[in-house]
C-alpha positions in Angstrom: 8.2 13.6 -15.8 6.3 14.8 -12.7 6.7 18.3 -11.3 5.3 19.2 -7.9 5.2 21.9 -5.3 4.4 21.4 -1.6 3.2 24.6 0.0 0.4 22.9 2.0 2.9 20.3 3.4 5.3 23.1 4.3 2.5 24.9 6.1 1.8 21.8 8.2 5.5 21.4 9.0 5.7 25.0 9.9 2.7 24.7 12.3 4.4 21.7 13.9 7.6 23.6 14.4 5.9 26.8 15.6 6.7 28.6 12.4 3.4 29.3 10.6 3.7 30.7 7.1 3.9 34.5 6.5 2.9 36.2 3.3 3.8 39.5 1.7 1.6 41.7 -0.5 3.3 43.8 -3.1 2.1 47.1 -4.3 0.2 45.6 -7.2 -1.7 43.4 -4.7 0.1 40.2 -5.5 0.4 38.0 -2.5 3.3 35.6 -2.1 5.0 33.5 0.5 7.5 35.4 2.6 10.6 33.1 2.4 13.2 34.3 4.8 15.9 31.8 5.9 13.8 30.1 8.5 10.8 29.8 6.1 13.0 28.4 3.3 14.2 25.7 5.7 10.5 24.8 6.5 9.6 24.9 2.8 12.5 22.5 1.9 11.4 20.2 4.8 7.9 20.1 3.4 8.7 19.6 -0.3 11.8 17.5 -0.1 11.2 15.7 3.2 7.6 14.9 2.9 5.9 15.4 -0.5 8.7 14.1 -2.7 9.4 10.8 -0.8 5.7 10.0 -0.7 5.3 10.7 -4.5 8.4 8.6 -5.3 7.3 5.8 -3.1 3.8 5.8 -4.6 5.0 5.8 -8.2 7.6 3.1 -7.4 4.7 1.0 -6.0 3.0 1.3 -9.3 6.0 0.0 -11.2 7.4 3.4 -12.2 11.2 3.9 -12.0 10.9 7.2 -10.2 13.8 9.4 -9.1 13.4 12.4 -6.9 15.2 15.6 -7.8 15.1 19.3 -6.9 16.1 22.2 -9.1 19.4 22.3 -7.3 20.5 18.8 -8.5 22.8 18.8 -11.4 22.4 22.6 -11.7 19.0 21.9 -13.2 17.3 25.2 -12.5 19.0 28.5 -11.7 17.2 31.6 -10.4 18.0 35.2 -9.7 17.0 36.5 -6.3 14.3 39.1 -6.2 15.4 42.6 -5.5 14.4 44.3 -2.2 11.0 45.8 -2.6 8.2 47.5 -0.6 5.5 45.1 0.6 3.0 44.7 3.4 4.0 42.0 5.9 1.8 41.3 8.9 -0.2 44.5 8.2 2.9 46.7 8.1 4.5 48.2 5.0 8.2 47.5 4.9 11.1 47.1 2.5 11.7 43.4 2.3 15.4 42.6 1.9 15.7 39.0 3.2 13.2 37.2 1.0 15.0 34.2 -0.5 12.7 33.9 -3.5 13.6 34.5 -7.1 12.7 34.1 -10.8 14.1 31.4 -13.0 16.9 32.6 -15.2 18.1 29.3 -16.8 17.5 25.6 -17.1 20.1 22.9 -17.8 18.1 19.8 -18.6 21.1 17.5 -18.9 20.4 15.4 -15.8 16.7 15.0 -16.9 17.8 13.9 -20.4 20.1 11.3 -18.8 17.4 9.9 -16.5 14.7 9.9 -19.2 17.0 8.2 -21.6 17.7 5.5 -19.0 14.0 4.8 -18.5 13.5 6.7 -15.3 10.8 9.1 -14.4 12.1 12.3 -12.7 10.0 13.7 -9.9 11.1 17.3 -9.7 10.4 20.3 -7.6 11.7 23.6 -6.3 13.9 25.0 -4.8 16.2 26.3 -7.5 19.9 27.0 -7.4 20.7 30.7 -6.6 22.7 32.4 -9.3 25.0 33.6 -6.5 25.0 30.3 -4.6 22.6 28.8 -2.1 19.0 27.9 -2.8 15.9 30.1 -3.7 12.2 29.4 -3.6 10.6 29.7 -7.1 7.0 29.2 -8.2 6.3 25.5 -8.9 4.0 26.3 -11.9 6.6 28.5 -13.6 9.2 25.8 -12.7 7.1 23.2 -14.5 6.6 25.5 -17.6 10.4 26.2 -17.8 11.3 22.5 -17.7 8.7 21.7 -20.3 10.2 24.3 -22.6 13.8 23.3 -21.9 12.9 19.7 -22.8 11.0 20.6 -25.9 8.1 18.7 -24.5 5.0 18.1 -26.6 2.7 18.3 -23.5 2.4 20.3 -20.3 -0.6 19.3 -18.1 -1.0 21.6 -15.2 -3.3 20.0 -12.5 -5.3 21.9 -10.0 -8.3 21.4 -7.7 -10.8 22.9 -10.2 -11.8 21.7 -13.7 -9.7 24.3 -15.4 -10.0 28.1 -15.7 -13.5 29.1 -14.6 -15.4 32.2 -15.7 -17.0 32.0 -12.3 -14.8 30.4 -9.7 -17.9 29.4 -7.7 -19.5 27.6 -10.7 -17.6 24.4 -11.9 -19.8 24.5 -15.0 -18.4 27.8 -16.2 -15.2 26.2 -17.6 -13.3 28.3 -20.2 -12.4 25.6 -22.7 -9.8 27.6 -24.6 -7.5 30.5 -23.9 -5.8 32.2 -26.9 -2.5 33.4 -25.4 -2.7 36.6 -27.5 -5.8 37.5 -25.5 -4.5 36.5 -22.2 -5.4 39.6 -20.3 -9.1 39.1 -21.0 -8.9 35.7 -19.3 -6.6 36.8 -16.4 -9.5 39.0 -15.4 -11.5 36.0 -14.3 -8.6 34.1 -12.7 -8.4 34.4 -8.9 -5.4 34.2 -6.6 -3.0 31.3 -7.4 -5.0 30.6 -10.6 -3.5 33.8 -12.1 0.0 32.3 -11.7 -1.0 29.0 -13.2 -2.6 30.7 -16.2 0.4 32.9 -16.8 2.8 29.9 -16.5 0.7 27.8 -19.0 0.5 30.7 -21.4 4.2 31.3 -21.3 4.9 27.6 -22.0 2.6 27.8 -25.0 4.3 30.9 -26.3 7.7 29.3 -25.9 6.8 26.3 -28.0 5.1 23.6 -26.0 2.5 22.2 -28.5 -0.2 21.0 -26.1 -0.8 23.0 -22.8 -3.7 22.1 -20.7 -4.9 23.3 -17.3 -7.1 20.5 -15.8 -8.6 18.9 -12.8 -6.2 16.8 -10.7 -9.0 15.2 -8.6 -10.5 13.0 -11.3 -9.5 9.4 -12.1 -6.5 9.3 -14.6 -6.2 13.1 -14.6 -3.4 13.3 -17.2 -5.1 11.0 -19.6 -8.4 12.8 -19.1 -6.7 16.1 -19.8 -5.0 14.7 -22.9 -8.4 13.5 -24.1 -9.8 17.0 -24.2 -10.8 17.9 -20.6 -9.8 21.2 -19.0 -8.7 24.5 -20.5 -6.4 24.5 -23.5 -4.0 27.3 -24.2 -3.6 27.9 -27.9 -1.5 30.0 -30.3 -0.7 29.6 -34.0 2.1 27.2 -33.3 0.1 25.4 -30.5 -2.5 22.8 -31.3 -5.6 21.6 -29.5 -5.5 18.6 -27.3 -6.6 15.5 -29.2 
């Protein structure tokens, strides 16, 4: 199964439509995409209208029986909308009430089980189904982790544009080879920006039973096989095992 996001594609679509992305910064300093109704439309256009068809077409061209899905299809992923909260938007502190983003509350993998059992490769992405109806934006890394747990997957390989978690983000040679999830806070201190979300998602998947969890470089040849062979940063706990 392939899980993907599409924030960069959505940003390009937004620029073309005169709707550049906006971001909100919470009181804890966490920065996230501001997803009002117009921004959610742009996000769906980018992810479902551009990234997913290209991925499905590319995989099909390689002989893979790929099928594109979102978290909405078959009630796959349900999320609860975030509550109104104070945040800084465009330099002004406001109470954000119209952000259509949420946190995953449940996963029903039945549609994935059916496709996988039929020899198909699901290509899956946000958005998720809102618990009260409609669709919600959810983080793609947490989305991938939740699906891996729901499927009792043996492996979760999270690909990025760096070799893994770096002790110094400016030094590719400073790779952290292993993160014990019980000491996660020590490693979050060196994670920067979006990497913090990836690290948290990977650690949660490990805690919840995925046996092999690796954060690795998506720019190399055969990135998944390379990660499975030992490259990248491995997340470990007593019930997790090292990549081998």
